[in-house]
C-alpha positions in Angstrom: 0.1 0.1 -0.1 1.4 3.3 -0.9 1.5 6.0 1.8 0.6 9.6 1.8 3.0 12.1 1.6 2.3 14.7 4.0 3.2 17.8 1.9 0.4 17.3 -0.5 -2.1 16.6 1.5 -1.4 20.0 3.5 -1.3 21.3 -0.2 -4.3 20.1 -1.3 -6.2 21.1 2.1 -4.8 24.9 1.8 -6.0 25.1 -1.5 -9.7 23.5 -0.3 -9.5 25.9 2.1 -8.7 29.0 0.2 -11.6 28.4 -2.0 -13.9 28.1 0.6 -12.9 31.2 2.3 -12.7 33.1 -1.1 -16.2 31.9 -1.7 -17.3 33.2 1.7 -15.9 36.6 1.0 -17.3 37.2 -2.6 -20.8 36.0 -1.3 -21.0 38.2 1.7 -19.8 41.4 -0.7 -22.7 40.2 -3.3 -25.2 40.0 -0.8 -24.6 43.3 1.0 -23.6 45.5 -2.0 -25.0 44.3 -4.8 -28.8 44.6 -5.5 -31.0 44.2 -8.5 -32.5 47.1 -9.5 -36.4 47.2 -9.0 -38.7 46.4 -11.8 -40.0 49.5 -13.2 -41.2 48.9 -16.8 -44.9 49.9 -17.2 -46.5 53.0 -18.6 -46.7 56.0 -17.1 -49.6 58.5 -17.6 -48.2 62.2 -17.9 -50.4 65.1 -17.6 -49.2 67.4 -20.2 -50.2 70.7 -18.6 -47.1 72.0 -17.4 -44.6 70.9 -19.9 -42.4 72.8 -22.6 -43.9 73.5 -26.2 -44.8 70.8 -28.7 -45.2 68.4 -25.7 -47.8 70.7 -23.8 -50.8 69.8 -25.6 -51.4 66.2 -25.9 -51.6 64.0 -22.8 -48.6 61.1 -23.0 -47.7 57.9 -21.9 -44.1 57.5 -21.4 -43.7 53.3 -22.1 -40.5 52.1 -20.3 -38.3 49.1 -20.9 -36.2 47.6 -18.9 -33.5 44.6 -18.8 -31.5 44.9 -15.7 -30.1 48.6 -15.5 -30.7 49.2 -18.9 -33.4 51.6 -20.2 -35.2 51.6 -23.5 -38.6 53.8 -24.1 -41.2 56.1 -25.8 -42.9 59.4 -25.2 -46.4 58.3 -27.0 -49.9 60.6 -27.6 -52.9 58.9 -26.2 -56.5 59.8 -27.4 -59.6 61.2 -25.7 -60.7 57.5 -25.0 -57.6 57.2 -23.1 -55.7 54.7 -25.6 -52.4 54.7 -27.1 -52.7 56.5 -30.8 -48.9 53.8 -31.5 -48.3 50.3 -30.5 -46.9 49.4 -27.8 -44.4 47.1 -29.6 -42.5 50.1 -31.2 -38.9 50.1 -31.4 -38.2 52.6 -28.3 -36.7 56.2 -29.3 -35.6 56.8 -25.7 -32.2 55.0 -24.6 -31.1 55.3 -20.9 -30.1 53.7 -17.5 -31.6 53.6 -13.9 -28.9 54.5 -11.5 -29.2 54.2 -8.0 -30.7 58.1 -7.9 -32.9 57.1 -10.7 -33.7 57.0 -13.9 -32.0 59.0 -17.2 -33.8 58.7 -20.4 -32.9 60.6 -24.0 -33.6 60.6 -27.7 -36.5 61.4 -29.9 -40.1 62.0 -29.8 -41.3 60.3 -33.5 -44.7 59.6 -32.6 -45.9 63.1 -31.3 -47.7 65.4 -34.1 -46.8 68.8 -32.8 -43.4 68.2 -32.4 -40.3 67.6 -34.9 -38.9 64.3 -35.0 -35.7 65.7 -34.7 -36.8 66.9 -31.7 -34.0 65.6 -28.8 -36.1 65.1 -25.2 -34.2 64.3 -21.7 -36.2 62.4 -19.0 -34.9 62.3 -15.2 -36.7 61.2 -12.5 -37.4 58.7 -9.6 -40.2 56.2 -8.7 -41.2 55.5 -6.0 -44.3 53.5 -5.0 -44.9 53.2 -8.4 -45.0 57.0 -9.2 -42.4 58.5 -11.4 -41.5 62.2 -10.3 -39.1 63.7 -12.8 -37.8 66.3 -15.3 -38.5 66.9 -18.7 -36.6 69.0 -21.4 -36.6 69.7 -25.3 -33.5 70.1 -27.4 -30.4 70.2 -24.6 -32.2 73.2 -23.0 -31.3 74.0 -19.5 -34.8 74.4 -18.8 -36.4 71.1 -17.0 -40.2 71.3 -16.5 -41.5 68.9 -13.7 -44.3 66.3 -13.6 -45.5 63.5 -11.9 -46.8 60.1 -13.6 -48.8 56.9 -12.1 -47.6 53.9 -13.4 -50.0 51.5 -15.4 -50.0 48.1 -16.4 -50.0 48.1 -20.2 -52.5 45.6 -22.2 -50.9 44.5 -25.2 -53.5 43.6 -28.3 -53.6 40.5 -29.3 -54.7 39.6 -33.0 -57.2 37.5 -33.2 -56.6 34.7 -36.2 -59.6 33.9 -38.5 -62.0 37.3 -37.8 
């Protein structure tokens, strides 16, 4: 029968112990410092009374799509029946990120008829208890206009076949 070398057993013991200590340290760090962002995707109805220029005359819905900290969105008009005039599945025209301090979105507003399609919009805000409290500006203007919007569930239309 072959004898076990004490140095070999000590080497493997130290290696296994090191891996266990490293695993415990990384797990402890992750549990205390790494948190998933809250789910914020959905629709936010914005009352346009105090918004700038071409945004002022329409009731708007801010659609937010979320993938972790990365956000996409669209600013879409709502008709008199309270329905979106554009499909929710349209490609988002706003890009942004979720930060610990809130969200930022920027891009164009091609679906708003009263705005030029080249208008640039920037939205910053905080979401707490499904209410978005934010600021919006047009065309890199330093003037920010405040708004509040409540999160709403979006109902996607399903096309019926054969009808």
